[in-house]
C-alpha positions as CSV (number, residue, x, y, z in Angstrom):
1,M,146.4,104.5,133.9
2,K,143.7,104.5,136.4
3,E,142.0,107.6,134.5
4,L,142.3,105.9,131.3
5,K,140.4,102.9,132.5
6,L,137.7,105.0,133.9
7,F,137.7,107.1,130.6
8,C,137.2,103.7,128.6
9,K,134.3,102.5,130.7
10,F,132.7,105.8,130.6
11,L,132.9,105.4,126.7
12,I,131.3,102.1,126.8
13,I,128.4,102.7,129.1
14,F,127.7,106.3,126.7
15,M,128.0,103.9,123.7
16,I,125.6,101.4,125.1
17,F,123.2,104.2,125.8
18,L,123.3,105.8,122.7
19,S,122.6,102.3,120.7
20,C,119.6,101.5,123.0
21,S,118.3,105.4,122.8
22,S,118.6,105.3,119.0
23,E,116.4,101.9,119.0
24,N,114.1,103.4,121.1
25,N,113.5,106.5,119.1
26,S,113.3,104.4,115.8
27,N,110.4,102.4,117.4
28,I,108.7,105.6,118.6
29,E,109.1,107.1,115.0
30,I,107.4,103.7,113.6
31,S,104.7,103.6,116.2
32,S,103.9,107.2,115.4
33,L,104.0,106.9,111.7
34,I,101.9,103.6,111.7
35,I,98.8,104.8,114.1
36,G,95.9,105.6,111.6
37,N,93.1,104.1,109.5
38,W,95.0,102.0,106.7
39,K,92.9,101.0,103.5
40,P,94.3,97.8,101.8
41,I,95.4,98.6,98.0
42,S,97.3,95.5,96.8
43,E,99.1,92.4,97.7
44,I,102.3,91.0,95.7
45,A,102.6,87.0,96.2
46,I,106.3,86.2,96.3
47,C,106.7,82.7,94.6
48,N,108.9,79.8,95.4
49,S,109.5,80.0,91.7
50,T,111.0,83.6,92.2
51,Q,107.9,85.0,90.4
52,Q,106.0,87.7,91.7
53,E,102.1,88.0,91.4
54,V,100.7,91.3,92.1
55,S,96.9,91.7,92.9
56,T,95.4,94.9,93.1
57,L,92.2,94.7,95.2
58,D,88.7,95.6,93.9
59,S,86.7,98.4,95.4
60,C,85.0,96.1,97.9
61,E,88.2,94.5,99.0
62,Q,89.3,98.3,99.4
63,M,86.5,98.8,102.0
64,G,88.5,97.0,104.4
65,S,90.8,98.5,106.8
66,W,93.5,98.0,109.4
67,I,92.6,100.7,112.2
68,I,95.8,101.2,114.4
69,N,95.2,103.1,117.4
70,E,97.8,105.1,119.8
71,N,96.9,102.9,122.4
72,H,98.2,99.6,120.6
73,S,94.5,98.2,119.8
74,I,94.1,97.3,116.2
75,T,90.8,96.3,114.3
76,I,91.2,94.8,111.2
77,S,88.0,94.2,108.8
78,E,88.1,92.5,105.4
79,Y,85.3,92.8,102.4
80,Y,84.9,90.4,99.4
81,T,82.3,90.4,96.6
82,S,79.8,87.5,96.8
83,T,78.6,85.2,94.0
84,N,75.8,87.9,93.5
85,N,78.5,90.6,93.4
86,D,77.3,92.2,96.6
87,C,80.0,93.5,98.7
88,E,79.9,91.9,102.0
89,L,81.9,91.9,105.2
90,D,84.2,88.8,105.6
91,F,85.3,89.3,109.3
92,T,86.2,92.1,111.5
93,N,88.8,91.3,114.8
94,S,90.2,93.3,117.3
95,G,93.1,92.6,119.2
96,N,96.5,94.5,120.1
97,W,99.9,95.7,118.0
98,S,103.2,96.1,119.0
99,I,106.7,97.4,117.3
100,N,110.0,95.7,117.7
101,D,112.6,96.8,115.6
102,N,110.8,96.9,112.1
103,T,108.7,94.3,112.8
104,L,105.0,94.9,113.7
105,N,103.4,92.3,115.8
106,I,99.8,91.5,115.8
107,T,97.7,89.7,118.4
108,L,94.2,88.7,117.4
109,G,92.8,86.2,120.1
110,N,95.4,83.7,120.8
111,E,97.4,84.1,117.5
112,T,100.1,86.6,117.1
113,V,101.4,87.2,113.6
114,S,104.5,88.8,112.6
115,A,105.2,91.1,109.7
116,E,108.2,92.9,108.5
117,I,107.5,96.6,108.1
118,I,109.4,96.9,104.3
119,E,107.9,101.0,103.9
120,L,106.4,103.2,106.1
121,T,105.7,107.2,105.1
122,N,102.9,109.3,106.2
123,N,100.9,107.8,103.4
124,T,102.1,104.2,102.3
125,L,102.5,101.0,104.4
126,K,103.9,98.0,102.9
127,I,104.4,94.9,105.2
128,E,106.1,91.4,104.4
129,F,104.7,88.2,106.3
130,D,104.6,84.5,105.8
131,A,102.0,83.0,103.6
132,D,99.9,80.2,104.6
133,D,101.3,76.8,104.0
134,N,98.8,75.7,101.4
135,T,98.9,78.9,99.3
136,I,100.0,78.3,95.8
137,C,101.0,80.9,92.8
138,N,99.6,80.5,89.4
139,D,102.6,78.6,88.1
140,G,102.1,76.0,90.7
141,S,104.9,76.8,93.2
142,S,104.3,77.5,96.7
143,I,103.9,81.3,98.0
144,L,106.5,82.0,100.3
145,K,105.8,85.8,101.6
146,I,102.9,88.1,100.8
147,H,103.6,92.0,100.5
148,G,100.4,93.9,101.8
149,I,100.3,97.3,100.4
150,F,98.2,99.7,102.2
151,E,97.2,103.9,101.9
152,K,96.4,105.7,104.9
153,N,92.6,107.2,104.9
154,E,92.4,110.6,105.8
């Protein structure tokens, strides 16, 4: 009986170790895939009305980048087309990133934004994050979530 109790304790400890180990391996795998220079391609707004609005970014907006480094630093740059039709840098901001389960956490200054990683391959990154409170869809309903779709620059 004593041996059975000891065996059960060992089995429980072993199962806990395995579950923690696979979670850490998952974070390591995601971290290794996410490192690189990512170019924004499109956005999908998920509206309160269940409608989805797809926006393919123009060539100027696609000049933006998310540079995600192995040392957990990140630099985000966004571009826009001005009223003169010039492509201009909107902003560049640097900070840090981390992965927790399937969530990408980005800290820029005093603000941390969390995005769920929906898809991550060698060439594609699709994330979902909460929209700003005042963002409205074309049908007048509010935007609940935004999907950002990125391609890895070679």
